[in-house]
Each structure stands twice: as structure tokens, then as C-alpha cells.
C-alpha positions in Angstrom: -6.5 20.1 -20.7 -4.0 17.4 -22.1 -3.2 14.2 -20.4 -0.2 14.3 -17.7 1.8 11.0 -17.1 4.0 11.1 -14.0 5.8 8.6 -12.1 6.4 8.9 -8.3 9.1 7.5 -6.1 7.8 7.0 -2.5 8.2 6.2 1.0 5.7 5.4 3.5 4.8 4.1 6.9 2.2 1.3 7.4 0.7 -0.2 10.5 -1.6 -3.1 10.4 -4.3 -3.3 12.9 -2.7 -6.4 14.9 0.8 -6.0 13.8 3.6 -5.6 16.3 4.7 -2.5 15.1 4.5 -0.1 12.2 7.2 -0.3 9.6 8.8 1.8 6.7 8.1 0.8 3.0 9.1 1.9 -0.2 7.6 1.8 -4.0 7.2 3.4 -7.3 4.1 4.7 -9.2 2.9 6.1 -12.3 0.1 8.3 -12.5 -2.1 9.4 -15.6 -4.3 12.5 -15.2 -6.8 12.1 -17.7 -9.1 15.3 -17.2 -8.6 18.4 -14.6 -10.7 16.3 -11.9 -10.0 12.5 -12.9 -6.9 10.4 -12.9 -5.5 6.7 -12.3 -2.4 5.6 -10.5 -0.4 2.2 -10.7 1.9 1.5 -8.1 3.9 -1.4 -6.7 5.4 -1.2 -3.1 7.4 -3.4 -0.8 6.2 -4.0 2.6 6.7 -6.3 5.9 5.0 -6.6 9.1 5.3 -8.9 12.2 2.7 -10.7 14.2 2.7 -12.3 17.8 6.4 -10.9 18.9 7.9 -12.1 15.6 5.9 -15.5 15.5 4.8 -14.7 11.6 6.4 -12.0 9.5 4.5 -11.3 6.4 6.1 -9.8 3.4 4.2 -8.2 0.6 4.6 -6.7 -2.9 1.2 -5.0 -3.5 0.4 -3.9 -7.2 -2.3 -1.6 -7.0 -4.3 0.4 -9.4 -6.2 3.5 -7.7 -8.7 5.8 -9.3 -8.2 9.4 -8.5 -10.8 12.1 -8.1 -9.6 16.0 -7.7 -12.2 18.2 -6.4 -9.8 20.9 -6.5 -6.4 20.7 -8.4 -4.1 20.0 -5.3 -6.6 17.7 -3.5 -7.5 14.3 -4.7 -9.7 11.4 -3.2 -8.6 7.6 -4.0 -10.2 4.3 -4.4 -8.8 1.1 -5.9 -7.7 -2.4 -5.7 -4.7 -4.3 -5.5 -2.9 -7.8 -5.9 -0.9 -8.7 -3.0 1.7 -11.3 -3.6 2.5 -12.2 0.1 5.0 -14.4 1.7 4.1 -15.9 5.1 7.5 -16.6 7.2 6.7 -18.4 10.2 9.1 -18.8 13.0 10.3 -22.3 13.1 10.9 -22.5 16.8 7.4 -21.5 17.4 5.8 -23.4 14.5 8.1 -26.4 13.6 5.3 -28.3 11.6 3.9 -25.0 9.6 5.8 -24.3 6.3 6.3 -20.9 5.0 4.1 -20.3 2.2 3.5 -17.6 -0.7 0.0 -16.6 -1.6 -2.0 -14.0 -3.8 -4.8 -12.1 -2.4 -6.9 -9.3 -3.5 -7.7 -6.2 -1.4 -9.2 -3.0 -1.8 -8.5 0.5 -0.3 -9.5 4.2 -0.3 -8.1 7.3 1.1 -7.0 11.0 -0.2 -4.0 13.2 -0.4 -2.5 16.2 -1.8 -0.2 17.1 -4.7 1.8 20.2 -4.3 3.6 21.8 -7.3 7.3 22.2 -6.7 8.4 23.5 -10.2 7.3 23.2 -13.7 7.2 19.4 -14.2 7.2 17.9 -10.6 5.0 17.6 -7.6 5.3 16.8 -3.9 2.6 14.1 -2.8 1.3 13.0 0.6 -1.4 10.7 1.1 -3.2 8.4 3.6 -5.1 5.0 2.4 -6.6 2.4 4.3 -6.3 -1.0 3.0 -8.7 -3.8 3.6 -7.1 -7.2 3.0 -8.5 -10.4 5.2 -5.5 -12.6 5.6 -6.7 -16.1 6.9 -4.8 -16.6 10.3 -7.3 -19.2 11.4 -4.9 -22.2 10.7 -2.3 -20.9 13.0 -2.5 -21.3 16.6 -2.6 -18.2 18.5 -3.1 -16.2 15.4 -6.8 -16.7 14.4 -7.9 -13.6 15.7 -5.7 -11.3 14.2 -6.6 -8.4 11.8 -4.6 -7.4 8.8 -6.3 -4.3 7.4 -3.9 -1.6 7.5 -3.1 2.1 6.8 -0.3 3.6 5.0 0.9 7.2 5.0 3.2 7.8 2.0 5.2 10.9 0.8 6.5 11.1 -2.8 7.7 13.1 -5.4 6.0 13.0 -8.8 8.4 13.7 -12.0 6.6 14.8 -15.2 7.1 12.6 -18.5 
């Protein structure tokens, strides 16, 4: 088995546990299939979410690395970590003395998905991942009990290189 490098355009839907609503997101990824059963993926996405009726908007650009295990050729399990460059944008009418800020945070994720061949060098992908990231909301009145862990469902199209 030779190593296969592919890149992926993806569209997803994510919902943080205590966010106001779910949102759509977009991103790109590269996958390298190391053996018939092991692979690795590097990805970057853009996502945003609101808490407490828009009192806080979080925008993040996660850069993730994911290990992939293929028990059968079209199904994979995924586990990895991510670096989340995150902007906290506070509604200044509600929090006039709280400044917007950008922070970096490490999170981890697990999930699984499918890769369905759509031609000689391309595949349709679909997966679901659950992400554990613990943003500290305790310093913001009324937000201290919020949970920022989230799930993301994504669909993509892998192109062979």
C-alpha cells in the first residue's frame, strides 16, 4: 500500500452544549493514509457561537491534528487534539467594563466517520466529532455555569494528490 495524500474541502454544523444555537462552519483538511488501517489528518476551520442571547460571541480558528484508524476501508475512528485561537467578543451594552480578548486554548476530540469513493482519486466524507474545550466563563457575570464542549458534524470532498 502506498501512502495517499488528499485534501478536503468541508462544510459542517456545530453546537456547543450551552450555546444559544448551532451554527454552520467551513474549513479545509489534508489527510495522509499511512497504511491500509492508519492515517492522519491536519485541518483548520472557522466557527462562531453565541451565548446568553448574544451577550458573548466566540469566534475560533481551530488547528487540529487527528489520528485515524480504519477498521474497514470506508469507516474510520478519529482521535486528536487542537489548538484553538479564540476571540471572545462581549456585547458592550451588557458588559461595558469587559474588554474583548483573544486567547489560545488546547482541546481534544474523538469521533468517527466514513469515506465513500466517488471516482478514481476522490471520496465523499462524513463524520461526527465531539470536542472537549473548557473555556473559563467564571469571570463573566451570568456565564460562569456555561459549558463550551461541542459536537461537529461535517461533510467533505477529498481530492487525491
